[in-house]
SETORSE-149252 format. One record per residue (C-alpha): residue in one letter; x, y, z. Coordinates in Angstrom, 2 decimals, padded with zeros to 5 digits. Layout:
N
['A', [X, Y, Z]],
...
This chain:
100
['M', [014.78, 004.41, -028.94]],
['K', [017.42, 004.75, -026.14]],
['K', [017.79, 007.74, -026.02]],
['R', [013.88, 007.49, -025.00]],
['I', [013.71, 005.20, -022.35]],
['I', [016.92, 006.86, -021.12]],
['I', [015.04, 009.37, -020.43]],
['S', [012.30, 007.95, -019.16]],
['Y', [014.57, 006.41, -017.42]],
['K', [015.72, 009.44, -015.54]],
['K', [012.24, 011.28, -015.01]],
['V', [010.44, 008.32, -012.45]],
['V', [013.67, 008.80, -010.50]],
['E', [013.47, 012.01, -010.60]],
['Y', [009.82, 011.72, -009.84]],
['F', [011.06, 009.23, -006.61]],
['K', [013.01, 011.47, -005.59]],
['E', [010.95, 014.42, -005.07]],
['S', [008.61, 013.08, -003.85]],
['H', [011.24, 011.54, -000.75]],
['R', [012.12, 015.00, -000.73]],
['L', [008.34, 016.45, -000.26]],
['S', [008.17, 014.09, 002.37]],
['P', [010.02, 011.04, 003.35]],
['L', [008.12, 010.22, 006.10]],
['A', [005.33, 009.83, 003.27]],
['F', [008.01, 008.76, 001.16]],
['W', [008.28, 004.94, 003.22]],
['C', [005.12, 004.92, 004.42]],
['E', [004.42, 004.00, 001.26]],
['L', [007.08, 002.30, -000.34]],
['V', [006.63, -000.37, 002.49]],
['E', [002.90, 000.15, 001.99]],
['C', [003.08, -001.15, -001.27]],
['V', [005.16, -004.08, -001.14]],
['L', [002.36, -004.78, 001.79]],
['L', [-000.49, -004.47, -000.38]],
['V', [001.37, -007.00, -002.92]],
['G', [002.36, -008.80, -001.19]],
['A', [-001.01, -009.71, 000.12]],
['S', [-002.44, -009.01, -003.11]],
['A', [-000.03, -012.51, -004.79]],
['V', [-001.11, -014.18, -000.81]],
['L', [-004.57, -014.04, -002.23]],
['T', [-003.61, -015.27, -005.30]],
['Y', [-002.25, -017.92, -004.80]],
['T', [-004.53, -019.74, -002.02]],
['V', [-007.79, -018.45, -004.11]],
['L', [-008.99, -022.41, -003.36]],
['D', [-008.78, -022.22, 000.42]],
['P', [-007.64, -018.02, 001.10]],
['A', [-004.80, -018.03, 003.61]],
['M', [-007.06, -015.69, 006.03]],
['W', [-004.37, -015.13, 008.59]],
['I', [-001.27, -013.10, 006.46]],
['F', [-002.95, -011.55, 003.94]],
['V', [-005.88, -009.89, 005.78]],
['P', [-003.59, -008.16, 008.48]],
['L', [-000.65, -007.51, 005.63]],
['Y', [-004.04, -005.42, 003.71]],
['M', [-004.72, -004.01, 006.98]],
['T', [-001.39, -002.33, 007.81]],
['G', [-001.01, -001.52, 004.25]],
['S', [-004.04, -000.06, 004.45]],
['F', [-003.14, 002.28, 007.90]],
['L', [-000.06, 003.19, 006.74]],
['G', [-001.38, 004.61, 003.69]],
['I', [-004.19, 006.02, 005.44]],
['I', [-000.71, 008.31, 007.47]],
['S', [001.22, 009.22, 003.89]],
['A', [-002.30, 010.41, 002.50]],
['V', [-002.62, 013.02, 005.34]],
['I', [000.70, 013.83, 005.18]],
['R', [000.51, 014.98, 001.60]],
['K', [-003.26, 015.79, 002.00]],
['A', [-005.33, 013.12, -000.18]],
['A', [-008.65, 013.63, 000.82]],
['M', [-010.33, 010.93, -001.31]],
['V', [-006.88, 008.54, -001.24]],
['I', [-007.41, 008.72, 002.88]],
['F', [-011.47, 007.44, 002.31]],
['L', [-011.04, 004.92, 000.17]],
['C', [-007.46, 003.43, 002.53]],
['S', [-010.10, 003.74, 005.64]],
['W', [-012.42, 001.72, 004.47]],
['F', [-010.23, -000.98, 003.91]],
['A', [-008.18, -000.85, 007.44]],
['L', [-011.67, -000.85, 008.97]],
['A', [-013.03, -003.32, 005.99]],
['N', [-009.81, -005.35, 007.39]],
['L', [-010.11, -004.78, 010.96]],
['I', [-013.62, -006.66, 011.16]],
['A', [-011.70, -009.55, 009.48]],
['L', [-009.59, -009.89, 011.14]],
['I', [-011.39, -009.14, 014.55]],
['I', [-013.32, -012.20, 013.14]],
['L', [-011.15, -014.19, 011.77]],
['I', [-009.45, -014.48, 016.00]],
['L', [-013.20, -014.34, 017.15]],
['E', [-013.74, -017.94, 015.46]],
């Protein structure tokens, strides 16, 4: 059991190293994107009854823009489409927040 855990851990570490080796810029965009999106999701989860829009909307939007950058670098067509949709939706939400 312990040996399987060590082997699995090494595979995960190797996967991340390979991701970084293939494109350091995409890797760092994805890392920051992940932190921003998880943070935005946590804010939304904890403020669901009175959403903290000024916090999670910009986090989601910035994370989505970083997702577009990394997806273009990695040539991930459907991810580009999905992140573009989320970036646009959150940009519209931010504009509505500013105008109110």
